[in-house]
C-alpha positions in Angstrom: 41.8 14.4 -9.7 38.2 15.2 -8.7 36.9 13.9 -12.0 38.8 10.7 -11.5 37.4 10.3 -8.0 33.8 10.9 -9.3 34.2 8.4 -12.0 35.5 5.8 -9.6 32.6 6.4 -7.2 30.1 6.1 -10.1 31.7 2.9 -11.2 31.5 1.4 -7.7 27.9 2.4 -7.5 27.1 0.8 -10.8 28.9 -2.4 -9.8 27.0 -2.5 -6.5 23.7 -2.1 -8.3 24.6 -4.8 -10.8 25.5 -7.2 -8.0 22.2 -6.5 -6.2 20.2 -7.0 -9.4 22.1 -10.2 -10.2 21.5 -11.5 -6.7 17.8 -10.9 -7.0 17.6 -12.7 -10.3 19.6 -15.7 -9.0 17.4 -15.8 -5.9 14.2 -15.8 -8.0 15.5 -18.5 -10.4 16.9 -20.7 -7.5 13.7 -20.3 -5.5 10.9 -20.4 -8.0 8.3 -20.7 -5.2 9.9 -18.4 -2.7 7.7 -15.4 -3.3 4.7 -17.7 -3.5 5.7 -19.0 -0.1 5.9 -15.5 1.4 2.6 -14.6 -0.1 1.1 -17.8 1.2 2.5 -17.3 4.7 1.2 -13.7 4.7 -2.2 -15.0 3.6 -2.3 -12.6 0.6 -5.5 -12.6 -1.4 -5.5 -14.3 -4.8 -8.4 -13.1 -6.9 -9.8 -15.8 -9.3 -9.6 -14.6 -12.9 -12.8 -16.1 -14.4 -15.2 -16.3 -11.4 -17.9 -13.7 -11.2 -20.1 -12.6 -9.5 -17.7 -12.9 -6.6 -18.5 -12.5 -2.9 -15.7 -10.0 -2.2 -16.3 -7.8 -5.2 -19.4 -5.8 -4.3 -21.3 -2.7 -5.2 -23.1 -0.4 -2.7 -25.8 2.2 -3.6 -26.0 5.6 -1.9 -28.3 8.6 -2.5 -28.9 11.8 -0.7 -31.4 10.1 1.6 -28.9 7.3 2.3 -25.9 9.5 2.7 -25.4 8.6 6.4 -26.2 4.9 6.1 -24.0 2.0 5.2 -25.5 1.9 1.8 -27.5 -0.9 0.1 -25.7 -3.7 -1.6 -26.5 -3.9 -5.2 -27.4 -7.4 -6.4 -29.8 -8.7 -9.0 -32.2 -9.6 -6.2 -32.0 -6.2 -4.4 -32.3 -3.8 -7.3 -36.1 -4.0 -7.3 -36.1 -2.5 -3.8 -33.5 0.2 -4.2 -35.0 3.7 -4.4 -33.0 5.2 -7.2 -33.5 8.9 -8.1 -34.8 9.2 -11.7 -32.8 11.4 -14.0 -30.1 12.1 -11.4 -26.5 11.7 -12.5 -24.7 8.4 -11.8 -21.2 8.2 -10.2 -19.4 5.0 -9.5 -16.4 5.4 -7.0 -13.5 2.9 -6.7 -11.3 3.0 -3.7 -7.5 2.1 -3.5 -5.1 0.0 -1.5 -6.0 -0.5 2.2 -9.3 1.2 1.9 -13.0 0.4 1.5 -16.4 1.8 0.6 -16.3 3.6 3.9 -12.8 5.1 3.5 -10.9 7.2 1.0 -12.1 8.5 -1.5 -15.7 7.5 -0.9 -16.3 9.6 2.2 -14.9 12.8 0.7 -16.5 12.4 -2.7 -19.9 11.3 -1.5 -20.1 14.2 0.9 -19.1 16.7 -1.9 -21.6 15.3 -4.4 -24.5 15.2 -2.0 -23.7 18.8 -0.8 -23.8 19.9 -4.4 -27.0 18.3 -5.5 -29.0 15.1 -6.1 -27.0 12.1 -7.2 -27.1 8.3 -7.6 -23.8 7.0 -6.3 -22.4 3.5 -6.3 -19.3 2.7 -4.2 -17.4 -0.3 -5.3 -15.9 -2.4 -2.4 -12.9 -4.7 -2.9 -11.4 -4.2 0.6 -10.4 -7.9 0.9 -8.9 -8.5 -2.6 -6.7 -5.4 -2.3 -6.3 -5.1 1.5 -5.4 -8.4 3.1 -2.3 -9.5 5.0 0.2 -8.0 7.5 1.2 -4.4 6.9 1.7 -3.6 3.2 3.3 -7.0 2.4 0.5 -8.0 0.1 0.6 -4.9 -2.2 2.0 -7.0 -5.1 -1.0 -9.3 -4.8 -3.3 -6.3 -4.8 -1.6 -4.9 -7.9 -2.1 -8.3 -9.7 -5.8 -8.3 -8.7 -6.5 -5.1 -10.5 -7.3 -6.8 -13.8 -9.6 -9.6 -12.5 -11.4 -7.2 -10.2 -12.1 -4.9 -13.2 -13.4 -7.8 -15.3 -15.7 -8.9 -12.5 -17.1 -5.4 -12.0 -17.7 -5.0 -15.7 -19.8 -8.2 -15.7 -21.9 -7.0 -12.8 -22.4 -3.5 -14.4 -23.3 -5.2 -17.7 -26.1 -7.2 -16.0 -27.3 -4.0 -14.1 -27.5 -2.1 -17.4 -29.3 -4.8 -19.2 -31.8 -5.1 -16.3 -32.6 -1.4 -16.6 -31.3 -0.5 -13.1 -28.4 1.5 -14.5 -28.5 3.8 -17.6 -26.2 3.1 -20.5 -22.4 3.5 -20.2 -22.6 6.8 -22.0 -24.2 8.2 -18.8 -21.8 6.7 -16.3 -18.9 8.5 -14.6 -16.2 6.4 -12.9 -13.9 8.0 -10.3 -11.1 6.0 -8.8 -8.2 6.7 -6.5 -4.8 5.0 -6.5 -5.3 1.4 -7.4 -8.9 2.2 -7.7 -8.1 4.4 -10.8 -6.7 1.3 -12.6 -9.6 -0.8 -11.5 -12.0 1.9 -12.9 -10.0 1.9 -16.2 -10.1 -1.9 -16.4 -13.8 -2.0 -15.6 -14.7 0.7 -18.2 -12.6 -1.0 -20.9 -14.1 -4.5 -20.2 -17.6 -3.0 -20.1 -17.1 -1.4 -23.5 -16.2 -4.9 -24.8 -19.4 -6.4 -23.4 -21.8 -3.7 -24.5 -20.0 -1.9 -27.3 -20.5 1.6 -26.0 -17.7 3.5 -24.1 -18.2 4.8 -20.6 -18.9 8.5 -20.6 -15.9 9.5 -18.4 -13.3 7.9 -16.2 -11.4 10.1 -13.6 -8.2 8.7 -12.1 -7.1 10.4 -8.9 -3.3 10.0 -8.6 -3.3 6.5 -10.2 -1.0 4.1 -8.4 2.6 3.8 -9.6 4.4 0.9 -7.9 4.3 -2.2 -10.1 2.0 -0.3 -12.5 4.4 2.1 -14.3 3.1 2.7 -17.8 6.4 1.9 -19.5 6.5 -1.5 -17.9 2.8 -2.5 -17.8 0.4 -3.4 -20.6 -2.3 -0.9 -21.2 -5.0 -3.4 -20.4 -3.8 -3.5 -16.8 -3.6 0.2 -16.0 -5.6 3.3 -16.7 -5.4 4.3 -20.3 -6.8 7.1 -22.5 -8.7 4.5 -24.5 -10.7 3.2 -21.5 -13.6 5.7 -21.9 -14.8 8.5 -24.1 -12.9 10.9 -21.9 -10.2 10.0 -19.3 -8.8 12.6 -17.0 -5.8 11.6 -14.7 -4.9 13.9 -11.8 -1.3 13.6 -10.5 -0.2 14.7 -7.0 2.5 12.2 -6.0 4.2 11.0 -9.1 7.7 9.7 -9.3 10.0 6.7 -8.8 11.4 7.2 -5.3 9.1 7.3 -2.3 6.0 8.0 -4.5 2.7 6.2 -4.6 1.5 7.7 -7.9 3.2 8.2 -11.3 4.2 11.0 -13.6 3.4 9.2 -16.8 0.6 10.5 -19.0 -2.3 8.2 -18.7 -5.5 10.0 -19.8 -7.0 12.2 -22.5 -6.0 15.0 -20.2 -3.5 14.8 -17.4 -3.5 17.3 -14.6 -0.4 18.0 -12.6 -0.9 19.8 -9.3 2.0 21.8 -8.0 4.4 20.0 -10.3 2.7 16.6 -9.8 5.2 15.2 -7.3 4.9 16.7 -3.8 2.1 18.8 -2.4 2.4 21.9 -0.2 2.5 21.2 3.6 3.1 17.5 2.9 7.0 17.6 3.3 8.3 14.1 2.7 5.1 12.1 3.5 4.1 10.5 0.2 0.8 9.4 1.6 -0.2 13.0 2.3 0.5 14.1 -1.3 -1.2 10.9 -2.6 -4.4 11.8 -0.6 -4.4 15.5 -1.7 -5.7 14.7 -5.1 -9.0 13.4 -3.4 -9.3 16.7 -1.5 -8.6 18.8 -4.6 -11.2 16.9 -6.6 -13.8 17.0 -3.8 -13.4 20.8 -3.6 -13.8 21.0 -7.4 -17.2 19.3 -7.0 -18.3 21.7 -4.2 -16.2 24.9 -4.0 -15.6 26.1 -0.5 -16.2 29.4 1.2 -15.4 32.2 1.7 -14.2 32.8 -2.0 -15.8 29.8 -3.6 -12.9 29.7 -6.1 -12.7 27.1 -8.8 -9.6 25.3 -10.1 -8.1 26.8 -13.2 -5.0 25.3 -14.9 -3.0 26.1 -18.0 -3.6 23.6 -20.9 -0.6 23.3 -23.1 -2.5 22.4 -26.3 -4.7 25.5 -26.3 -2.2 27.9 -24.7 -4.9 29.1 -22.3 -6.4 28.5 -18.9 -9.2 26.0 -18.4 -11.5 24.8 -15.7 -10.1 21.8 -13.8 -12.0 19.1 -11.9 -15.6 17.9 -11.9 -16.8 20.5 -14.4 -13.9 20.6 -16.8 -14.7 20.6 -20.5 -14.5 17.1 -22.0 -13.3 18.2 -25.5 -9.6 18.9 -24.5 -6.5 16.8 -25.1 -3.2 17.5 -23.4 -1.5 18.4 -20.1 -2.8 20.9 -17.6 -0.5 22.5 -15.0 -2.1 24.0 -11.9 -1.0 25.5 -8.6 -3.0 25.3 -5.4 -3.1 26.9 -1.9 -1.3 25.0 0.8 -4.5 24.6 2.9 -8.2 24.4 2.3 -9.7 26.1 0.4 -7.1 24.9 -2.2 -8.5 26.5 -5.4 -6.9 29.8 -6.3 -9.3 30.8 -9.1 -8.0 32.6 -12.1 -5.7 34.7 -10.0 -3.2 31.9 -9.9 -2.0 32.9 -13.4 -0.6 36.2 -12.1 2.1 34.2 -10.3 3.1 32.6 -13.5 4.3 35.8 -15.2 1.3 35.9 -17.5 -1.1 38.6 -18.3 -3.2 39.7 -15.3 -6.6 37.9 -15.7 -8.1 38.8 -12.3 -10.5 41.2 -13.9 -11.8 38.8 -16.6 -14.9 36.8 -16.5 -13.8 33.2 -17.2 -16.9 32.6 -19.4 -16.4 35.7 -21.5 -15.1 35.7 -25.1 -12.1 37.9 -24.1 -11.1 35.3 -21.5 -11.2 32.5 -24.0 -8.9 34.5 -26.4 -6.4 35.6 -23.8 -2.8 35.2 -25.0 0.2 34.0 -23.0 3.9 34.6 -23.5 5.8 31.3 -23.8 9.3 30.9 -22.5 11.4 32.0 -25.5 14.0 29.3 -24.6 11.6 26.6 -25.1 11.2 27.5 -28.8 14.8 26.8 -29.7 17.0 23.8 -29.8 19.4 25.4 -27.4 16.5 26.0 -25.0 15.5 22.3 -25.1 19.1 21.2 -24.5 19.3 23.6 -21.6 16.1 22.1 -20.1 17.5 18.6 -20.4 20.7 19.7 -18.6 18.5 21.2 -15.9 16.7 17.8 -15.5 20.1 16.0 -15.1 21.2 18.6 -12.5 18.0 18.1 -10.7 18.5 14.4 -10.5 22.1 14.5 -9.3 21.3 17.1 -6.6 17.9 15.8 -5.6 16.3 19.2 -6.0 12.6 19.9 -6.1 11.4 20.0 -9.7 9.6 23.2 -10.6 7.7 22.9 -13.8 8.3 25.4 -16.6 4.8 26.4 -17.7 6.2 27.5 -21.1 7.5 24.1 -22.0 5.7 21.7 -24.3 4.1 18.7 -22.8 6.5 16.3 -24.4 9.4 18.0 -22.7 7.6 18.6 -19.5 7.1 14.9 -19.1 10.8 14.5 -18.5 10.6 15.7 -15.0 13.4 14.6 -12.6 11.5 11.4 -11.7 10.4 10.6 -15.3 13.9 11.2 -16.6 15.3 8.8 -14.1 12.6 6.3 -14.9 13.9 6.2 -18.5 17.5 5.5 -17.4 16.6 2.7 -15.0 16.0 -0.1 -17.6 18.9 -2.3 -16.6 18.4 -2.1 -12.8 14.6 -1.7 -12.4 14.8 -4.4 -9.8 17.2 -2.4 -7.6 15.0 0.7 -7.5 11.9 -1.5 -6.9 13.6 -3.2 -4.0 14.8 0.1 -2.6 11.2 1.4 -2.8 9.7 -1.5 -1.0 12.3 -1.7 1.7 12.2 2.0 2.6 8.6 3.1 1.7 6.0 0.3 1.5 7.5 -2.2 4.0 8.2 -1.4 7.6 9.4 -3.3 10.7 5.7 -3.5 11.8 4.8 -5.3 8.6 7.1 -8.3 9.4 4.8 -11.2 9.8 5.0 -13.4 12.9 6.7 -16.3 11.2 9.9 -14.1 11.0 11.6 -14.7 14.3 14.8 -12.7 13.5 15.7 -9.3 14.8 14.0 -6.3 13.2 16.8 -5.2 10.9 17.4 -8.7 9.6 13.7 -9.0 9.0 13.6 -5.9 6.9 16.7 -7.2 5.0 15.0 -10.5 4.3 11.9 -8.6 3.0 14.2 -6.4 0.9 15.9 -9.3 -0.7 12.6 -11.1 -1.4 11.1 -8.1 -3.1 14.3 -7.6 -5.0 13.7 -11.0 -6.7 10.4 -9.7 -8.1 12.3 -7.9 -10.8 12.5 -11.1 -12.9 8.7 -11.4 -12.6 7.5 -7.9 -13.3 10.2 -6.6 -15.6 
């Protein structure tokens, strides 16, 4: 009887989802210009595809002597007056949605780099193209602008390299957060096409997920392992529901902090977990007292622990799992591996030969077909009961990628629009984001926005 009731409930849910998806499709087909009308009323920014240099896509130079200033805008006319530091490393930082050169991650990363040593830093600013309009209503426009912004930045950097202001791409390190991670990837990829030499390194800090899921988005629009000689993606808020990042592997090396979904002390606030990756990376640049620990994670392809963050080796490929402290300083050093049931490494020098050759005991279940089946059942149970996913550090990377969120992502092909609508109505959109031209009551306003974003399924999927 219970099984019959469960089946009936499941059937009803499926019918409801199908009806919602069908409604969204009909709405989009019947009102071809409806979403354009909303974007127009909200005054969302539309980035021109083949127009560069562009006034709202700018680069700003900082050095140790200019750390507390507003920076110097980098143009072909100003480069002759900019006091660059010869032979100092170059970092180019890209911000994400609803930020700027004076926000996340620029403040944290510039402070960390200048505390560590002497650097030439360029902060890219696209605050208007990816932060314009009421509330978060214009996020779809911002996501669409990622590609043209990257192409424009690539043209600017190409001119700066050819003029001698910047070194070659093989000496440039791009760091981007959220949407900025995808902008960094597009910039690096386009720059390689213009010059022929790949960028030395691209670091993506919790690359944005909504509208940019890897399974649904061409590689030329999102961060990809082919964008640079080395691409490291750091995940702290991946998933489908209420997540701003994604669990998909995007880089040469992908780092998953505390499981990659939700970070300690963040509870259910996705913005908190999304921001933690910036704090982790900033601490890897300039380790904090009193212990000055560094981040060490377990790399599946070498079955050993490796340094994570700014100073990680760039000859690795695979997935790195790492645990952190709940509060700053976040790095646990090598001692973190004692908590994983592995050999005690607290007395080993991480640079010694004995440390490099340390062996680890894999979960015996992961080596058998029965073990793999058991893990898949665990994932399904996790989804149905909405439990927190705890990574099994003995599982191969291909199996680990099927976390609760990722497993669900693979089963949502038919009704992607339903999940996408749910996400926007409950996470991105809020009552405060309702623009002034909506005169209805709050709940009805959110419903209208929900239905309008539901219709995007026929555009993006």
